[in-house]
C-alpha positions in Angstrom: 5.9 14.0 7.3 7.9 16.3 9.5 9.4 15.8 12.9 12.7 15.6 14.8 16.1 17.1 14.2 16.7 20.8 13.6 18.6 22.1 10.7 17.2 19.9 8.0 14.9 22.3 6.2 12.6 20.6 3.7 9.7 21.6 1.5 6.3 19.9 1.1 3.3 20.9 -1.0 1.1 20.3 2.0 3.2 21.8 4.8 5.3 24.3 3.0 8.7 24.6 4.6 9.4 22.3 7.5 12.3 21.5 9.8 13.0 17.8 10.5 12.7 14.5 8.7 10.7 13.3 5.7 9.2 9.8 5.8 8.7 7.5 2.9 6.4 4.5 3.4 4.9 1.6 1.5 1.3 0.9 2.3 -0.7 -2.1 1.3 -4.2 -1.6 -0.3 -5.7 -2.5 3.1 -3.8 0.4 4.8 -1.1 -1.8 6.5 2.4 -0.1 6.6 4.7 -2.7 5.0 7.9 -0.7 5.1 9.3 2.8 5.7 12.4 4.9 5.8 13.2 8.5 6.7 15.8 11.0 5.8 16.6 14.7 6.6 14.0 17.1 5.2 16.7 18.3 2.7 16.8 14.8 0.9 15.5 14.7 -2.6 12.4 12.4 -3.2 13.6 10.3 -6.1 17.1 9.4 -4.8 15.6 8.6 -1.4 12.9 6.4 -3.0 15.6 4.7 -5.1 17.6 3.8 -2.1 14.5 2.6 -0.2 13.5 0.4 -3.1 17.0 -1.0 -3.4 16.9 -1.9 0.3 13.6 -3.7 -0.2 14.7 -5.6 -3.3 18.2 -6.6 -2.3 18.6 -10.1 -0.8 20.6 -10.0 2.3 21.9 -13.4 3.3 23.1 -12.2 6.6 19.4 -11.8 7.8 17.8 -14.9 9.1 14.3 -15.8 8.2 13.1 -14.5 11.5 15.0 -11.2 11.5 13.0 -8.1 10.5 14.0 -6.8 7.0 14.8 -3.1 7.1 12.5 -1.3 4.7 10.1 -4.2 4.4 9.7 -6.8 1.6 9.3 -5.9 -2.0 5.8 -5.2 -3.4 4.1 -8.1 -5.1 2.6 -5.7 -7.7 2.9 -2.1 -8.6 4.2 0.7 -6.5 1.6 3.5 -6.7 3.5 6.8 -6.4 2.5 10.4 -6.2 3.5 13.1 -8.7 6.8 13.8 -7.0 8.1 10.5 -8.4 6.9 11.1 -12.0 9.6 10.7 -14.5 10.0 8.1 -17.2 13.8 7.9 -17.1 13.8 7.4 -13.3 11.1 4.8 -13.4 12.7 3.0 -16.3 16.1 2.9 -14.4 14.4 1.5 -11.3 12.4 -1.0 -13.3 15.6 -2.2 -15.1 17.7 -2.4 -11.9 15.2 -3.7 -9.5 12.3 -5.2 -11.5 9.9 -2.7 -9.9 6.8 -1.4 -11.7 5.2 2.0 -11.0 1.8 3.5 -11.4 2.2 7.3 -11.4 0.0 9.8 -13.1 1.9 12.2 -15.4 2.1 15.8 -14.5 -0.7 17.9 -16.1 0.7 20.9 -17.9 -1.3 22.9 -20.3 -1.5 20.5 -23.3 2.2 19.5 -22.9 1.7 16.0 -21.7 2.4 13.5 -24.5 0.2 10.8 -23.0 -2.4 12.5 -20.7 -4.5 10.2 -18.6 -8.3 10.2 -18.8 -10.3 11.7 -16.0 -11.4 8.1 -15.0 -7.8 6.9 -14.7 -6.8 9.9 -12.6 -9.8 9.4 -10.3 -9.0 5.7 -9.9 -5.4 6.5 -8.9 -6.6 9.2 -6.6 -8.8 6.7 -4.7 -5.8 4.4 -4.3 -3.6 7.3 -3.1 -6.3 8.3 -0.6 -5.5 5.2 1.4 -1.9 6.3 1.7 -2.9 9.8 2.6 -5.2 8.4 5.3 -2.4 6.3 6.7 0.0 9.4 6.9 -2.8 11.5 8.4 -3.3 8.9 11.2 0.5 8.7 11.8 0.7 12.5 12.1 -2.4 13.3 14.0 -3.8 10.2 15.8 -0.3 9.0 16.8 1.2 12.5 17.1 4.2 11.9 14.9 4.1 15.5 13.6 4.7 16.7 17.1 7.6 14.3 17.8 10.8 16.1 18.9 13.3 13.2 19.3 16.8 14.2 20.4 18.6 11.8 18.1 18.2 10.2 14.7 18.0 6.8 16.4 15.3 8.1 18.8 13.2 9.3 15.9 13.6 6.0 14.1 12.5 4.0 17.1 9.5 6.2 17.7 8.5 6.0 14.0 8.8 2.2 14.1 6.7 2.1 17.3 4.0 4.2 15.6 4.0 2.1 12.5 3.6 -1.0 14.7 0.8 0.6 16.6 -0.9 1.5 13.4 -0.7 -2.0 12.1 -1.9 -3.4 15.4 -5.0 -1.1 15.3 -5.8 -2.6 11.8 -5.4 -6.1 13.2 -7.7 -5.3 16.1 -10.3 -3.7 13.8 -10.3 -6.9 11.7 -10.8 -9.1 14.7 -13.7 -6.9 15.8 -15.2 -6.9 12.3 -14.7 -3.2 11.8 -13.2 -1.3 8.8 -9.4 -1.4 8.8 -8.8 2.3 9.3 -11.6 3.1 11.8 -9.3 4.2 14.6 -11.3 7.1 16.1 -12.9 5.2 18.9 -10.1 2.7 19.4 -7.7 5.4 20.5 -9.1 7.8 23.1 -6.4 10.1 24.3 
């Protein structure tokens, strides 16, 4: 997800080259954003994810029970990752250091994958990943994060946090109204 500060040129499969920040988020199966972080567009995915996971899995005694935890709480199950986080060595290092478990399809390369996934497994993972893609689409388009031009890093962080809170509030409101979690179209009428 792009936005914000100039001079931090990143690359995305979906956007191509972009200037600004990239956002990493954890999303529950229901679509709730349970944690997020951001970094300059030049940051590498795996080291950023590793720092984010360390933040989520490190106990900080200085935080009271009521204080918000930066990055969110650790996942109760697997982290479902996209192909940018594929890598047995990296996943094994994170699992050993943090106790995290990942679900990430191996990259498909012409008959080079040692343990290729079946079409059914790939399709199942894609349906789970679709929830994450929907959440990011709503953040970028419904809540206009892709058009955000904050003047400071702190300003972008505050605006990102506000949009994550608004997203989660819309899910709560939909649940109270007996509607699907991610049905935001008629809730938000700009």
